[in-house]
C-alpha positions in Angstrom: -3.1 11.8 20.0 0.0 11.7 23.3 3.2 9.9 23.0 2.1 8.6 26.1 -1.6 7.1 24.6 0.1 6.1 22.1 2.9 4.1 23.5 0.3 3.2 27.4 -0.9 1.6 23.6 1.6 -0.5 22.6 3.3 1.7 20.3 6.7 2.0 20.3 8.1 5.5 19.2 11.0 5.1 15.6 13.7 6.8 17.7 15.7 5.6 14.0 14.8 5.4 10.7 16.7 4.2 7.6 18.0 7.7 4.8 15.4 6.8 2.0 11.8 6.8 3.4 8.7 8.4 3.2 8.9 8.7 7.1 11.3 11.7 6.6 8.9 15.0 8.7 7.3 14.0 12.2 6.9 11.4 13.9 7.0 6.6 13.1 6.0 4.2 16.0 6.2 0.5 15.5 3.7 -2.1 17.6 4.7 -5.2 16.9 2.1 -8.6 17.1 2.7 -12.4 16.3 1.0 -11.1 12.7 2.7 -8.3 11.9 4.2 -5.4 12.4 2.5 -1.6 12.6 3.5 1.7 11.6 1.6 4.3 12.7 2.9 8.0 10.8 2.2 11.4 12.6 3.8 13.9 10.2 4.4 17.1 12.0 2.7 19.9 9.9 -1.0 17.6 8.8 -3.3 16.2 10.6 -2.6 13.0 8.4 -1.8 10.2 10.1 -0.6 7.0 8.5 -1.1 3.0 8.7 1.4 1.0 7.1 3.1 -2.7 7.4 5.6 -4.7 5.2 7.9 -3.3 4.1 9.3 -0.1 5.5 10.2 1.3 1.8 7.0 0.1 -0.1 4.8 0.0 3.2 1.6 -0.9 2.2 -0.9 1.5 3.7 -3.8 0.4 4.6 -5.0 4.2 6.5 -4.3 7.7 5.3 -6.3 10.3 6.6 -7.2 11.7 10.8 -7.6 10.7 13.5 -9.4 12.1 16.8 -8.4 9.8 19.0 -6.5 6.6 19.8 -9.3 4.3 20.2 -10.3 5.5 16.6 -6.7 4.8 15.4 -6.5 1.5 17.6 -10.1 0.0 14.9 -7.5 0.8 12.5 -4.6 -1.3 13.4 -6.9 -3.1 13.9 -8.5 -3.6 10.5 -4.4 -3.4 8.8 -4.0 -6.6 11.1 -5.8 -8.6 9.4 
C-alpha cells in the first residue's frame, strides 16, 4: 500500500508522535470517524500491519498481520469500527 492509496481511503499521515508510544520505526496513519479513531501502523522492516483504536499509549489492537491491499485493510478497519 502506498501513502497515496491510504490517503485516498481517508487516512491522514501522523507526522508527529509523542514519546512513549509503540510506534517508533515505521509510518502511522489515522482515520477519524464519528465513532472511533482508527490507527494503522506500517513498520519499516516488516510486512505486519497493526490496526488499533483507543489510547495511543495503550492501544486496543484489532488486527496484526499482513495486508495485501487497501480493500483488505478497509475490511479490517470496518471491523475495528464496530
